[in-house]
N, C-alpha and C positions, 0 to 999 in steps of 0.2 A: 196362423190359424190356431195352433195349439196354445200359444200364449193368450190369445183372445178368449179361448174357452176356459182357461184356468182363471183369468183375472176378471172377466166381465161379471156384472151383477146378475142376480137371479132373474131379473126382469128381461135380460137379454139371453137367457139360457145358459149362463156361465156358472162356474163353480164359486165365484165371488171370493177368491183367495187373495189376500193382501200380501203379495210377495215381499215387499219392502219391510212390512211389519214383521213377517215371519223371519226374515234375515236379522232384523234388529233384536228379536227375541232369542236368536240362536237356534231356532228350529230348523232353518235352512242356512247352510253355510254360504253358498253362492248360487246364482241363477242367471245363466246367460247362454245364448246359442253359440255353437262352436264355429271356428273358422274352418273353411274348406280349403285344404292345402293346395289343390290343383287350381281352383278358381282364384285364390289369393295370389299365388305366384303369377298367374296370367295377368291379373290386374297390376301387379308390380311392374311387369314388363311393358304393358301397353298404356299404362297410366302414369306411374311414377317416373319411369326411365325414358319415356317418349317425350322429350322436351319440346319438340317442334311440331307436335300433332295435336288435334283436338281431343278433349277429354272423352273417354267412353262413358258418358253419363248414364246411358241405358244400362250398361253393365254394373255401374256403381249403384244405380237405383235397385236393380235386381238383387244385389248382394247386401247392401246396407239399408235400403228403404228410401222413400221419397224425401224425407226430411234432410238426411245427410247429403243426398244427391243434389237437392235444391241449393244447399249452402255452396257446394263446389261449383254448381252451375252459375250462381250469382258471382262468386269470387272470380271465376274465369271470365265472365262478362265484364266485370269491373276492371280486370287487368287489360282486356282488349281496349276498353275506352281510355285507360290511362296512357296508352301509347301515343295517341294524338295529343293529349294534354302535355305529355313529357316533351314532345318535339317542339311544341309552341313555347313551353317554358324555357327550354334550352336556348331558343332563338331570342326570347325576350330578355333573358338575364343580362347579357352584355349591353343591350340597349338601355336597360333600366339603370345600369351603373353609370352610363354616360349622362343620361337625362331621365330621371326617375318618373316624372309626372305622367307623361303621355303613354309610355309603354306600360306603366302600372294600370292606368285606366283601361287601356286596350286589353290587357291580360285579365283584369277583373271582369270586364264584359264577357270575354271569351269563356272564363271559368263558370260564370253564372249561366250562360247558355249551354255550355258543355254539361254541367251537372244536371240541368233540366232535361236535356236530350237523353243523357245516360239513364235517368230514372224513368222517363216515359218509354223509351225503347226497351228497358228492362221489364216494364209492366207488360209489354207485348210478348216478350220472350217468356216471361213467367206464365202467361196465358197458354202459350204453346206447350210448355212442360205440363201444366195442369191438365190440359186436354189429352196429351199423349199418354200421361200416366194415370188417367181416369181419376183425378183428384178434384174435379170441379165442385162436387157436392160433399167434400170430405168433412168440413166443419159442421155441416148440418147433420151428418150421420155419426159424428164423434161420440164415443161411449164415455161413461163416467170413469174418472180416475179411481183406482183401487184405494187411494188414500182419502178420498172424499167420505166424510161422515155426515149424517143428518137424520132427521126423523122420517120414518116410513109413512108416506101419505099417498092418497089416490091422486094421480096427476100424470102429466107427460111434460117432456121438454120439447119445445118447438122453436127451432132456430136459436137455441141457446137460452130461451126464456121459459120459466116454469109456468105451466097452465094448470090451475087447480080444477080437479074433477070431483071434489067432495063437497058435501053440504055443510051447514053450520055444525052438525053433530059429528063430522068426520066420516060420514058414510058416503059411498059412491053415489053420484047423481043419477046413475042408471046402471042396471045390471051389466050392461055392456062394458062398463069401466071397472068391473070388479077385479080384473087381473092387471089393471094399470097402476101398479104400486112402484113408486120411486122414492129415493132419498131426497129430502129437501132441507137446505140450510138457509135460514132467514137472512135477508140482506142486512137487517138491522144489526144482527150479531157481527157480521163481517165488517160493517161500517164502524162499530164500536172498537173492534180490534184494530182496524186500519188507522183510525184517527186518535184513539185513546192510548194505544201502545206503540204501534209502528211509526207513526208520524213523529212523535217526540224523539225516538231513537234515530230516525233519519236526520232530523235537525241537529242532534248532537254529533252525528257523523260529519255533517257539513261544517260544524264549528271546528272539529278536530282537523279537517282538511284545510280550512282557511288558516288556522293557527300554524300548521305545517308549512303552508305556502308563504305566510308572513315571515316565518323563521328563515326560509331560504332567501327571501327577498332582502332581509336584513343582512344576511351573510354576503350576498352579492353587492349590497350597498357599501359594506365595509371595505371590500376588496375590489371594487370595480375600477379603481385607478391602477390596478396591476394588469399585466398581460394575461395571467392565468385565471383571474377572478371570475370573469363572465363565463368562461368555458367550464370551470369546475362547478360554478353555481348551476349552470345548465345541466351538467351531468347529475348533480345531486337532485335537481328538480325532476329529471327523468326517472331516476331510481325511486324517489319518493312517490311519484305518480304510480309506478308499477306496484310498489309494496302496498300502498294504501288501497289501490284497486283490488288487489288480491284479498286483503283483509275485509274490505267492504262487501265483496262478492259473497263471502261466507255469511256475513250479517244479513245481507239482502235475502239470501235463500232461506235462512231461518225465519225471518219476518214474513216472507211470502207463504211459508208452510203454515203459519198460524192463521192465515186468512181462509183456508179450507176451500179452495176453488174446485169446481166440479169437473172441468175438462182440462186436458193438457194445454189446449190453446189459451183458455182463460188464465191458467196458471202462468204460462210463459209470458203472455202479454203484460200482466201486472208485474212480473219479475223484471221484464225488460224496462218498464217505466221506472222502477225503483233503481235499477242499475244505472240507467242513463242520467237520471236526475242528479245523482251524486257524482258520477264519472265526468259529467260535463263540467262541473265546478272543479273537480280534481285535476282535470287535464288542461283546462284553459284559463284558470283564474290568474296565474302568473303572467300569461301572455297578454290578457286583457289589461292587467296592471301596467305592463311595459308600454303597450300600444296607446292607451288612452288616459292614464293617470300620471305616469312618471314625469312627463314634461310640465305638468300643471301643479305640482306640489314641490315645496322647497325642502322639507325635512320629513323624515320618517323615524319615529321613536328616537328623536334627538339627533339623528344622522342627516347631514345634508345629502340630498340625492340628486343625481343628474344622469344624463345619458352621454356616453362617449360617441358622438356622431362622426359621420364622414363627410361633413360639409366641405365644399370647395371654396367657400367665401370667408368663413370665419375659422380661426384656429385656436381660439381661447379655450382652455380646458379648466374647469373648476374642480379642484381637488376636494373630496368630501372631508368635512371637519365636524367635530362634535359641537352640537348646539345645545343651549340650555333646554332641558326637558320641561315642557309645559303642556297643558291639555291641547293647545293649538299646535304644538310641535309633533303631535302624533302623526298627522298627515301634512301639517304645515299650512300656512295661509297661501292662497293663490297669488301668483306673482308673474312677472314678465318672464318669458322663456329665455333661458340663459344662452350665451353664445355657444355654438357647436353642440347644443342640447337636442340633437336629433335622436330619437329612440329607435329609428329604423334598424340601425346596426345592431343594437342590443336585442331587438326582436328577431332579427335574422340569426344571430348567434344562438339565441335560446331555442329557436325552431330547429336549427341544424343539430344541436347537441341533444335535444329531446328526441328527435327523429332517430339519430344514430344510436342513442342509448336504448330506445325501445326496440330497434332492430336487433342489436346485439343481445339484449336480455331475452327477448321473445324467442329468437332463434336458438339461444342457449337452452332455454327451458323446453323448446320443442324438439331439439335434437340431442344435445349432450345429456341433459338430466334424465330423459327416459332411457337412454342407453346405459347410464351408470346404474339407475334404479333396477333395470332388468338384470344386469350382471350380478348385483348384490342379491336380488331376489332369487335367482337361479342357484347361487352359491348357498344361500340360506336354506332353500328347499332341498338341495342335495344332502346337506348335513342333517336336516330335519327328518328326512325319510331314509337316510343312510343308503343312498344309491348314487352311482356315478353319473347316470343319465336319467333325466326325468321323462316320464311317459308323455305322450301327446296331450292327454287330459290334464296332467299336472302342469305342463308348460302353459296351457291355455288358462288355467286357474291362476297362475302366477302373474298374468298380464294385468295392467292397470284397468280398473273398471271404467266403462264408458260413462262420461259425464255430460254428454250433449255438446251442442255447438254454440251455445250462448257465449262462452268466452271468446270464441273465434269471431263471431259476429260483432261483439262488443269492441274487440281490438280493431276490426276493419272500419267500423262506424266512427270511432274516435279518430282514426287515421284520416278518414274522409273529411272530418272536421278540420284537421290541420291543413289539408290540401285546399279546401274551399274557403274557410273562414279567414285565412291569412295569405291568400294567393298574391295579393299586391306586394307583400313583404318577402315572400318566399316562392318565386316562380319555379324553383327547382323541386318544390314539394311533390308534384306528380312523378318526377323521375325517381326520387327517393322511394315513393310509394310503389312504383312499378317494380323496382329492383327487389324491395322487400316482399312484395306479394308473389312475384314469380318464384321466389324461393319458398315462401310460406305455403303456397299451394302444394308443392311437392313434399315438403316436410310434414304437413298436416295429413296428406294422403298416406305417406309411408307410416306415420305414427298410428293412424287408425287401422292400418293393415297389419303392422308388426308388433306394436307396443301396447295396443289396447284390445280389450275383449270385444268381440263382435257385438254390436248393439242389437237390442230387441227392435223389431221393425216399428218405425214411427212414420205415419203419413203426414203430409203437409201440402197445401195447395198454393201457398205463398210464403214470403219471408215475414209476413205478419207486421207487427208494430215497428219492426226495424225500418220498413219502407217509409212510414210516417215520420220517423225520426230523421231519416235521410232527407226527406222533403223539407223538414224544419231547418236543418243545417244549411241546405242549399239556399233557402229563403233568407236566413240570417246572414249568410255570407255576403249578400249584396250590401247590407248596411255596414258590416265590419270592414270590408275592403274599401268602401268609399270613405269611411271615417279614417282609416289608416292613411289614405292618400291625402285627404283634406287636412287632418289635424295631427298626424304623427310625424310625417316627413316635413322638414323645414324648407319647403319649396316657396317660391314667390309667385306673383301674378294674382290670379283670382283667389288663391288660397291664403297667402300671407303677404304682408307688406315687407319692404326691405329691412325694417328694424325688428322683424320676427313676430310682430303682433298679427292676429288673425284679420284678414280682410273682411269688410262688411258683406262681401258677396260670397264668402266661403260657404256658409250654410245654405244659401239659396242655390249655388251651383251644385253642391253635394246632393241636395234634395231633388233637383231637376234630373241629375244623372241617375240617382237611385230609382226614381219613378220611371225613367226611360228603360232601365234595365229590367225592372219588375214587369213593365208592360211587354217587353220582349220575351221574358220568361213565360208570361201568361199566353202570349200568342203561340209560342213554341209548343207549350203543353196542350193547347187547344187544337192545333193543327195535326198533332200526332195521335192517331187512334190507339186506344188501350188494347184493343184486340185486333190481330191481323185479319185482313179480309180473306 
C-alpha cells in the first residue's frame, strides 16, 4: 500500500515518484521492504526444509506477493507431473535400446498427451489460485509503471487500451472528463523503436548465436572419431548456451526498456517474447542440426561429417577426412546415408551432456555463487563501516537486489523443450528434469529468503505469455519426435529400406501418425475444462 501511494501517478492519487530513476540519479541509495526474521525462519522450516510436504503457497503469497508465489505454484505442479513421465521414460528406455521404433512412437504419443494434460490441468489450478488470491481482475486494474513516459492527455485506459476523451483541439469532450488526465505514448513511436532499432539488434544476436553453434559443430566434427570428442563438444555446447543466454538477457532488457511499455504485464510479455525468440535458437539449433541435417550432408566447411551410430546390422565407420573446400562443400551435396550413420546416438549424447552441464552450472550459480558473494559482501561492509558485526539493516542492504522470476521461468521453459521436443531420442529427459527441479525449487526458495532482498509486492493472475510458449513447444514436439523416429534413426520397414534409403511410405506414415496425435491432443484439451466446477 505504501509503495503504491509513493509510485502511482497523480491520476490514481499517488505521489508519482519514479523510484528507479531516483536510484539511478543517486538521490536514493536503495529501496526495498525488509525481511521479517520470525516469518522468514518459519518459511525456511516448513518450506525449504520440508522435503516431502506440500508448499505453503498461501504463506509464500502473503510474504512475497502473488507473482512469486505463482511461480513456485507452477514449478511444484510441473514437478508433480514429471513423476509420471519419469516412470514411463525409465520403463521405455531399455525397450527402446532393444527395438527403437515402436517404444519411441509409444513414448512420443505419451509425451504429447502428457504435455497437453499438464498444461490444461495447470490452467484449472491457475484459476483456483487467481480466485483464492483475488487476482481475477488484476490486469484490468493494473496501474501505470513509474518508468512509463508520455504526453498528458484527456483519456482513460480500458482493458489495456487507450480511450481518447479529447476533441480535435485537445480539450475534454465533456466537463465530466476534466480530471481524466493520463499519459499516452503513441503506438507509432513504439513500432519505430521496435522495428527500426530492436529488430536489427535481435537479428545480429541470432547471427552471433548461429556462428557460435557452427563453431562447436565444427569442433565436434573434427574430433567425433575419438571417444571424448562428442562428450567434450556437448559440454562446450552446454556452456556456450548458458553464457550466450546470460549475455542476451542483458541485451533484451535494454531493448525492452526502450519500447516504453505502460504496465508491468505489457512490459514482461514483450520481454518474454524477445527472450524466447533468441533462446529457442540458442538452445536447440545444434540439436536440430544433429537430428535432421547431419545424416543428409556429406561435408561441412571442408570436413566430412557423419554420425557414429549404434546400428546392429552395419558396423562400417567412416573416419572424417579433409575435403577440398568449395562453395558446395559448405554443407555438401545430398547423398546416400552412410553405413552406421545413425545420428540418434549423437543426439542422445548431446542431450545428456547439455542437461548435465545446465544442471551443474545452474545449481552452482544458484547455491555456491550467492554464498561466496554474500561472504565477500559482508567482509567488505565490515571493513567499510569499521565494525565487527553488521546491523540488521546493513545485512539486509548487502543482499542481492531482487531481479524477478523471468530467469527462472526461462530456464524451466527451455528445459520443458528438451523434455518434449526430443522425447523420442531421450526418454530419460523427464527423470533428469525431475531431479533438477526438485533441487531447484528448494534452492530458489532458500535464495529468495536468505540471499535476496525482499521483493516489492507484485500481483499476477497467471504465468502470462509463458503459457502460450509452453503450448507452442508442446505442439511443435509432435512434429520433431515423429521426424526423429522417421528420418533420424536408421530403422527399416515403413521408414527405410534395407539399403538405408527412405521408404516411399515414410512421409505418409509420419503424417498420419502426426495428425492422429494432434487430434488426440485437441480432444484432450477440449474435454478438460479450463475452470474447475
